[in-house]
C-alpha positions as CSV (number, residue, x, y, z in Angstrom):
1,M,0.0,-0.1,0.0
2,Q,1.2,3.5,-0.9
3,K,1.6,5.8,2.4
4,A,2.6,9.4,2.8
5,N,4.3,10.8,5.9
6,Y,2.2,13.8,7.5
7,T,3.9,13.9,10.9
8,S,7.3,15.1,9.9
9,T,8.5,18.3,8.1
10,T,12.3,17.5,8.3
11,T,14.0,18.1,5.0
12,A,17.0,16.4,3.7
13,S,19.4,19.1,4.6
14,G,18.1,18.9,8.3
15,G,15.8,22.1,8.1
16,Q,12.1,22.3,8.5
17,G,9.8,22.7,5.5
18,K,6.0,22.9,5.0
19,Y,5.7,19.6,2.5
20,P,3.0,17.8,4.1
21,L,0.5,20.8,3.7
22,S,1.5,21.3,0.0
23,T,-0.6,20.7,-3.1
24,Q,1.7,17.8,-3.8
25,T,0.2,16.1,-0.7
26,L,-3.3,16.8,-1.7
27,D,-2.5,15.5,-5.1
28,F,-1.3,12.3,-3.5
29,I,-4.5,11.8,-1.5
30,Q,-6.7,12.4,-4.5
31,Q,-4.8,9.7,-6.4
32,Q,-5.4,7.2,-3.6
33,V,-9.2,8.1,-3.7
34,M,-9.2,7.4,-7.4
35,I,-7.5,4.1,-6.9
36,L,-10.2,3.3,-4.5
37,Q,-12.8,3.9,-7.3
38,L,-11.2,1.5,-9.5
39,L,-12.5,-1.3,-7.3
40,G,-15.8,-0.6,-8.9
41,Y,-14.5,-2.7,-12.0
42,I,-15.5,-5.6,-9.8
43,G,-19.2,-5.2,-11.2
44,G,-18.2,-4.4,-14.7
45,S,-17.3,-1.3,-16.6
46,K,-20.7,0.4,-16.8
47,Y,-23.7,-0.2,-14.2
48,I,-26.1,1.8,-12.1
49,L,-25.7,1.3,-8.2
50,R,-28.9,3.2,-7.5
51,Q,-31.6,4.7,-9.9
52,P,-32.7,8.1,-9.4
53,D,-36.5,8.6,-8.3
54,G,-37.2,12.2,-9.1
55,T,-36.3,13.5,-5.5
56,N,-33.1,11.7,-4.8
57,T,-30.0,11.4,-6.8
58,G,-28.8,8.0,-8.1
59,L,-25.3,6.5,-8.6
60,A,-23.5,5.2,-11.7
61,F,-20.1,3.5,-12.3
62,I,-18.8,4.5,-15.7
63,N,-15.2,3.2,-16.9
64,G,-13.6,3.6,-13.3
65,E,-15.7,6.6,-12.1
66,V,-18.5,6.9,-9.7
67,L,-20.7,9.6,-10.8
68,T,-23.8,11.1,-9.2
69,L,-27.1,10.5,-11.5
70,A,-29.3,13.5,-11.7
71,A,-32.7,13.1,-9.9
72,K,-34.4,13.7,-12.9
73,P,-35.3,12.3,-15.4
74,I,-36.3,8.9,-13.8
75,P,-35.8,5.8,-15.8
76,S,-38.8,5.1,-18.3
77,A,-39.2,3.4,-21.8
78,N,-38.0,6.6,-23.5
79,I,-34.5,6.6,-21.8
80,R,-31.9,5.7,-24.5
81,Y,-28.7,7.3,-23.1
82,V,-26.6,8.3,-20.1
83,N,-25.1,11.8,-20.7
84,V,-22.0,12.9,-18.6
85,T,-21.6,16.7,-18.3
86,T,-18.1,18.0,-17.2
87,K,-18.2,21.6,-15.4
88,K,-15.1,23.3,-14.3
89,T,-15.2,26.3,-11.7
90,D,-12.8,28.8,-10.3
91,I,-11.8,29.3,-6.6
92,K,-11.0,32.4,-4.8
93,A,-8.6,32.1,-1.9
94,D,-5.8,34.5,-0.3
95,G,-7.1,37.2,-2.7
96,E,-6.2,35.2,-5.4
97,T,-8.6,33.5,-8.1
98,Y,-7.5,30.1,-9.0
99,T,-8.9,29.0,-12.4
100,E,-10.5,25.6,-13.0
101,A,-9.6,24.8,-9.5
102,R,-12.6,22.4,-9.4
103,T,-13.9,19.8,-11.8
104,Y,-17.4,18.5,-11.4
105,R,-18.6,15.6,-13.3
106,I,-22.3,14.5,-13.2
107,A,-24.4,12.1,-15.3
108,A,-28.1,12.2,-16.1
109,L,-30.5,9.8,-18.0
110,S,-31.8,11.1,-21.4
111,S,-33.8,10.3,-24.5
112,S,-31.0,11.6,-26.8
113,A,-27.3,11.7,-27.0
114,S,-25.3,15.0,-26.1
115,G,-21.6,15.3,-25.7
116,E,-20.1,12.5,-23.8
117,S,-23.0,9.7,-23.9
118,Y,-23.2,6.1,-23.3
119,E,-26.0,3.8,-24.4
120,Y,-28.3,3.1,-21.5
121,S,-29.0,-0.5,-22.6
122,K,-25.4,-1.4,-21.8
123,F,-25.7,-0.3,-18.1
124,A,-26.4,-3.2,-15.6
125,V,-28.8,-2.2,-12.8
126,L,-27.5,-3.7,-9.5
127,E,-30.0,-4.9,-6.9
128,S,-29.9,-4.6,-3.1
129,N,-28.9,-7.6,-1.1
130,Q,-32.7,-7.7,0.3
131,T,-34.0,-7.9,-3.3
132,L,-31.3,-10.5,-4.2
133,G,-32.2,-12.7,-1.0
134,E,-36.0,-12.7,-2.0
135,K,-34.9,-13.9,-5.5
136,I,-32.5,-16.6,-4.3
137,K,-35.6,-18.1,-2.2
138,Q,-37.6,-18.4,-5.4
139,M,-34.7,-19.6,-7.4
140,P,-35.5,-23.4,-7.4
141,Q,-39.1,-22.8,-8.7
142,T,-37.7,-20.4,-11.2
143,V,-35.1,-22.9,-12.5
144,L,-37.7,-25.6,-12.7
145,N,-40.0,-23.6,-14.8
146,Y,-37.1,-22.6,-17.0
147,L,-36.2,-26.3,-17.5
148,Q,-39.8,-27.1,-18.2
149,D,-40.1,-24.5,-20.8
150,I,-36.5,-25.4,-22.2
151,L,-37.6,-29.1,-22.5
152,A,-41.0,-28.4,-24.2
153,E,-39.1,-26.2,-26.8
154,K,-35.9,-28.4,-27.2
155,M,-37.1,-32.0,-27.1
156,P,-38.3,-33.3,-30.6
157,L,-42.1,-34.2,-30.7
158,L,-42.4,-37.2,-32.9
159,S,-45.3,-39.2,-34.3
160,K,-44.9,-42.9,-35.2
161,E,-47.1,-45.7,-36.2
162,G,-46.1,-49.3,-35.9
163,V,-43.3,-49.0,-33.5
164,T,-41.5,-52.4,-32.7
165,Q,-40.2,-53.6,-29.6
166,S,-36.5,-53.4,-30.9
167,Q,-37.3,-49.6,-32.0
168,L,-38.7,-48.8,-28.7
169,D,-35.4,-50.4,-26.8
170,A,-33.3,-48.3,-29.2
171,L,-35.0,-45.0,-28.1
172,T,-32.4,-43.6,-25.8
173,T,-32.2,-40.1,-26.9
174,P,-34.3,-37.4,-25.0
175,C,-37.6,-37.0,-26.9
176,V,-41.2,-37.2,-26.9
177,V,-43.0,-39.7,-29.1
178,S,-46.6,-40.4,-29.9
179,C,-47.0,-44.0,-30.8
180,T,-50.0,-45.6,-32.7
181,K,-50.6,-49.2,-33.7
182,S,-47.3,-50.2,-32.0
183,V,-45.9,-53.0,-29.7
184,K,-48.2,-53.5,-26.7
185,V,-47.3,-51.6,-23.4
186,G,-49.6,-52.7,-20.8
187,D,-52.6,-53.6,-22.8
188,S,-52.6,-50.8,-25.1
189,T,-51.0,-50.4,-28.8
190,N,-51.6,-46.5,-28.6
191,Y,-49.7,-44.4,-26.2
192,G,-47.0,-41.6,-25.6
193,V,-43.3,-42.1,-24.7
194,E,-41.2,-39.6,-22.9
195,V,-37.3,-40.3,-22.8
196,L,-35.3,-38.3,-20.3
197,P,-31.8,-38.4,-19.0
198,T,-31.2,-39.5,-15.5
199,G,-28.0,-37.7,-14.7
200,T,-25.2,-40.2,-15.3
201,A,-23.8,-40.7,-18.7
202,K,-25.9,-42.2,-21.3
203,S,-28.5,-43.3,-19.0
204,V,-32.1,-42.5,-19.5
205,R,-35.7,-43.2,-18.3
206,Q,-38.5,-44.1,-20.6
207,T,-42.0,-43.3,-19.4
208,V,-45.0,-44.5,-21.3
209,Y,-48.4,-42.7,-20.8
210,L,-51.5,-45.1,-21.6
211,P,-54.9,-43.3,-22.7
212,D,-56.4,-44.4,-19.4
213,G,-53.9,-42.6,-17.4
214,R,-51.6,-45.4,-16.4
215,K,-47.9,-44.8,-16.3
216,Y,-45.2,-47.2,-17.0
217,T,-41.2,-46.7,-16.5
218,R,-38.2,-48.3,-17.0
219,Y,-34.4,-47.3,-16.8
220,Y,-31.3,-47.7,-19.1
221,N,-28.0,-47.6,-17.6
222,G,-25.9,-46.8,-20.8
223,S,-25.6,-50.5,-21.8
224,T,-28.9,-52.5,-21.0
225,W,-32.4,-52.0,-19.8
226,I,-32.3,-52.6,-15.8
227,G,-34.5,-55.8,-15.4
228,G,-34.7,-56.6,-18.9
229,S,-37.3,-54.8,-21.4
230,G,-40.0,-55.1,-18.7
231,W,-42.2,-52.0,-17.8
232,K,-43.0,-51.0,-14.1
233,L,-46.5,-49.8,-13.5
234,E,-46.6,-46.5,-11.3
235,G,-49.2,-44.9,-9.1
236,E,-52.4,-45.9,-7.6
237,N,-54.9,-47.8,-9.8
238,L,-57.0,-50.7,-10.3
239,N,-55.5,-52.4,-13.3
240,L,-53.7,-55.7,-13.6
241,E,-51.2,-57.0,-15.9
242,C,-50.5,-60.8,-16.6
243,K,-47.8,-63.1,-18.2
244,I,-47.5,-66.7,-18.7
245,V,-44.3,-68.5,-18.2
246,A,-44.0,-72.4,-18.7
247,G,-47.7,-72.7,-18.2
248,T,-47.7,-70.6,-14.8
249,V,-49.8,-67.5,-14.8
250,Y,-48.0,-64.5,-13.1
251,I,-49.8,-61.1,-12.5
252,R,-48.7,-57.8,-11.4
253,H,-50.6,-54.8,-9.9
254,G,-49.7,-51.3,-8.9
255,K,-50.3,-49.5,-5.8
256,L,-53.9,-50.6,-4.8
257,P,-56.3,-48.4,-2.8
258,E,-57.0,-49.5,0.7
259,G,-59.8,-52.1,1.0
260,C,-59.5,-53.3,-2.4
261,K,-59.3,-57.3,-3.4
262,I,-58.5,-59.3,-6.4
263,I,-61.2,-61.7,-7.4
264,M,-61.5,-64.4,-9.9
265,L,-64.3,-64.4,-12.5
266,R,-65.8,-66.7,-15.0
267,K,-67.8,-65.9,-18.0
268,K,-71.0,-67.6,-17.8
269,R,-73.7,-68.4,-20.5
270,R,-77.2,-67.5,-19.8
271,S,-80.0,-69.3,-21.4
272,R,-82.0,-67.7,-24.3
273,W,-85.2,-69.1,-22.7
274,R,-86.7,-67.1,-19.9
275,S,-88.8,-70.0,-18.6
276,T,-88.7,-73.7,-19.6
277,G,-92.4,-74.6,-18.9
278,G,-91.5,-77.8,-17.2
279,G,-92.9,-79.3,-14.1
280,K,-90.9,-77.2,-11.6
281,A,-91.9,-74.0,-13.2
282,Y,-94.4,-71.4,-11.8
283,T,-98.0,-72.4,-12.4
284,K,-98.6,-69.7,-15.0
285,N,-95.4,-70.5,-16.8
286,R,-96.0,-74.3,-17.2
287,G,-96.3,-75.3,-20.7
288,K,-94.8,-71.9,-22.0
289,R,-91.3,-71.1,-23.2
290,I,-90.4,-67.4,-23.4
291,K,-87.4,-66.3,-25.4
292,R,-84.9,-63.7,-24.3
293,A,-81.6,-62.3,-25.5
294,P,-78.9,-64.8,-25.2
295,K,-76.1,-63.3,-22.9
296,R,-72.6,-63.9,-21.4
297,Q,-71.2,-62.3,-18.7
298,Y,-68.4,-62.5,-16.1
299,V,-69.5,-63.6,-12.7
300,H,-67.7,-64.0,-9.3
301,Y,-66.5,-67.5,-9.4
302,K,-67.3,-69.3,-6.0
303,G,-66.3,-66.2,-4.2
304,V,-62.7,-66.8,-5.0
305,V,-60.4,-64.0,-3.5
306,L,-56.6,-63.9,-4.6
307,N,-53.8,-62.7,-2.6
308,T,-51.9,-59.4,-3.4
309,S,-48.2,-58.8,-3.5
310,T,-45.8,-55.7,-3.6
311,A,-46.8,-53.2,-6.0
312,G,-44.9,-53.4,-9.3
313,T,-43.7,-56.9,-8.7
314,W,-44.7,-60.2,-10.6
315,Y,-46.0,-63.0,-8.5
316,V,-48.2,-66.2,-8.9
317,P,-51.7,-65.6,-7.4
318,K,-53.1,-68.0,-4.8
319,C,-56.7,-68.3,-3.4
320,I,-57.1,-66.8,0.1
321,S,-60.8,-66.9,0.3
322,V,-64.0,-68.5,-1.0
323,A,-67.6,-68.0,-0.5
324,N,-68.4,-71.3,1.1
325,T,-65.4,-72.7,3.0
326,K,-67.2,-76.0,3.9
327,L,-67.9,-76.9,0.4
328,D,-64.7,-75.6,-1.5
329,H,-62.3,-75.6,1.3
330,D,-59.9,-77.7,-0.9
331,M,-59.5,-74.5,-3.2
332,L,-57.7,-72.6,-0.6
333,N,-53.9,-71.8,-1.2
334,K,-54.2,-73.1,-4.7
335,E,-52.9,-71.5,-7.8
336,L,-54.8,-70.8,-10.8
337,G,-54.3,-74.3,-12.3
338,G,-55.8,-75.9,-9.3
339,L,-58.7,-73.4,-9.2
340,C,-59.7,-74.0,-13.0
341,R,-59.2,-77.9,-12.6
342,P,-62.9,-78.5,-11.8
343,F,-63.8,-76.8,-15.1
344,V,-62.8,-80.1,-16.8
345,V,-64.3,-83.4,-16.0
346,K,-63.1,-86.8,-17.6
347,K,-66.1,-89.1,-18.8
348,A,-65.9,-92.7,-19.9
349,D,-63.8,-93.4,-23.0
350,D,-65.6,-94.0,-26.2
351,A,-66.0,-97.2,-28.2
352,S,-62.7,-96.7,-29.7
353,G,-60.7,-96.1,-26.6
354,N,-60.4,-92.2,-27.1
355,E,-60.6,-90.0,-24.1
356,V,-63.7,-88.0,-23.6
357,Y,-64.1,-84.8,-21.6
358,R,-66.6,-82.3,-20.6
359,M,-65.8,-78.7,-20.1
360,T,-67.8,-76.0,-18.1
361,G,-69.5,-73.7,-20.5
362,V,-69.1,-76.0,-23.6
363,R,-71.8,-77.8,-25.0
364,N,-70.2,-80.4,-27.1
365,A,-67.9,-83.2,-25.6
366,I,-64.1,-83.1,-26.2
367,T,-62.7,-85.9,-28.0
368,V,-60.0,-86.9,-30.4
369,K,-62.2,-88.5,-32.9
370,K,-64.7,-85.8,-33.9
371,S,-68.4,-86.8,-34.6
372,A,-71.7,-85.2,-33.9
373,H,-71.9,-83.1,-30.7
374,T,-68.0,-83.4,-30.0
375,Q,-65.0,-81.3,-30.7
376,N,-61.2,-81.7,-30.7
377,S,-60.4,-78.8,-28.1
378,A,-62.3,-76.2,-26.2
379,Y,-61.8,-73.5,-23.7
380,T,-63.7,-71.4,-21.0
381,Q,-63.1,-67.8,-20.3
382,I,-62.1,-66.5,-17.0
383,G,-60.8,-63.2,-15.7
384,F,-59.2,-61.2,-12.8
385,Q,-60.4,-57.9,-11.4
386,V,-59.7,-55.6,-8.6
387,V,-62.7,-54.4,-6.7
388,S,-63.6,-52.8,-3.5
389,Y,-67.0,-53.3,-1.7
390,N,-69.7,-51.2,0.0
391,A,-71.0,-52.0,3.5
392,D,-73.8,-54.1,2.0
393,G,-71.6,-56.4,0.1
394,S,-72.1,-54.6,-3.4
395,V,-69.2,-53.6,-5.6
396,A,-68.3,-50.0,-5.0
397,V,-65.4,-49.7,-7.5
398,G,-63.9,-52.3,-10.1
399,G,-60.9,-51.9,-12.5
400,N,-60.4,-53.4,-16.0
401,I,-61.1,-57.2,-16.2
402,L,-57.8,-58.9,-17.0
403,K,-59.1,-61.7,-19.5
404,L,-57.9,-65.1,-19.9
405,K,-58.7,-68.5,-21.4
406,Y,-58.3,-71.8,-19.8
407,H,-57.9,-74.3,-22.7
408,L,-58.2,-78.1,-23.2
409,R,-56.0,-78.8,-26.0
410,R,-54.8,-82.2,-27.7
411,L,-51.0,-83.0,-28.1
412,R,-49.8,-85.4,-30.7
413,T,-47.0,-87.8,-29.7
414,R,-44.7,-90.1,-31.8
415,I,-44.2,-93.6,-30.6
416,Q,-41.7,-96.0,-32.2
417,Q,-43.2,-99.5,-33.0
418,G,-40.3,-101.3,-34.0
419,V,-38.6,-101.3,-37.5
420,D,-39.7,-102.1,-41.2
421,K,-38.0,-104.6,-43.4
422,N,-35.4,-101.9,-44.4
423,N,-34.7,-101.4,-41.1
424,H,-36.3,-98.0,-40.8
425,P,-38.1,-97.0,-37.5
426,V,-41.8,-97.2,-37.7
427,Y,-44.0,-94.7,-35.8
428,I,-47.7,-94.4,-34.7
429,Y,-49.2,-91.3,-33.4
430,K,-51.4,-90.8,-30.5
431,Y,-53.0,-87.8,-29.0
432,K,-53.3,-86.9,-25.4
433,Y,-55.0,-83.9,-23.9
434,Y,-53.3,-81.1,-21.7
435,R,-54.5,-77.9,-20.0
436,A,-53.2,-74.4,-20.7
437,F,-53.6,-70.8,-20.3
438,S,-53.7,-67.8,-22.8
439,I,-54.3,-64.2,-22.5
440,E,-57.0,-62.7,-24.5
């Protein structure tokens, strides 16, 4: 730091002088003040510390100088320039006039340029610590809104028809895609896909939005999809998903509302005759047969209630409750295969020794050798549904029915019956029946 000695008047020759009170000393002091003004460059070369308000003056920093801003005019849409006026005045002292002893520089806002002028648009307006503190508190929401606006503008919005699974797996660039008639996600072929980065290198999150409001997500770590290509259902809803692996049925649900249960349904045929007119009919209906529209509808199968699991995880459902525990107690803790087994009943073999079966909801018998009133295979329709009940036992809310088919199919097997005269194996073919599930 530069310093001046004001306490000694001793000269180099040993005498006493008047240096500390000389004009050189005052000039030295003025130079130090001007050096302090240069600290203003921390904020830039041109900025306004305080705006004038019509009564009080403002302050402006211009290229190393701190200048007073005239109280008027005040900032408005008409202001285009900051004009600086320099004025020099004489001073009378000791009976003498000292010319241009004082130099005054003052700035003022103006709509037109005059003399030393600077464009107002190039000046930054500094804010007080109090104002900055309030803005910092609002910064998170401001940044969030900004990012949402930027994403909406920058992310490409595409419309694509017939998107395949491989194309969906390769979609790892941030974008928004509207997919129609594409590979199923959930149970829909029409949906929107949003791809966003997750913060690490090349990793993204895919989110699929279905028309009914369901949302599925999965994550890509830069090389593979975490957990395979499977989707995770998010949020609270009444919808179910299903997959069949090696003949075993797995289901998955989201976050279920409190009090909801998963029940098993069966699609039941209703006769097209309102009354049969038989001996057990009401007196007025005996001898009469009245037609009505044929109908098939899903009904709660024997009051079966299935267990639930953790939201978003696949599991094998089991029966935890039935309507009549005395009659159907053997159904408890059984998987779907055991619950559906009573749908198929084996009858006596036919005259040719072929197996004969009957299936619930199917009029014809099922056998290998097809003839009148028989068929080779059959199925009955079943389903799962998430429901909640009112106090009186009626259904209050029900989700979409997850529909499946329980099949009885024939399987052809080849059995070797020795060899022929050319030593070639001779085979015969036989059929046997097996049960299987499929998703509608």
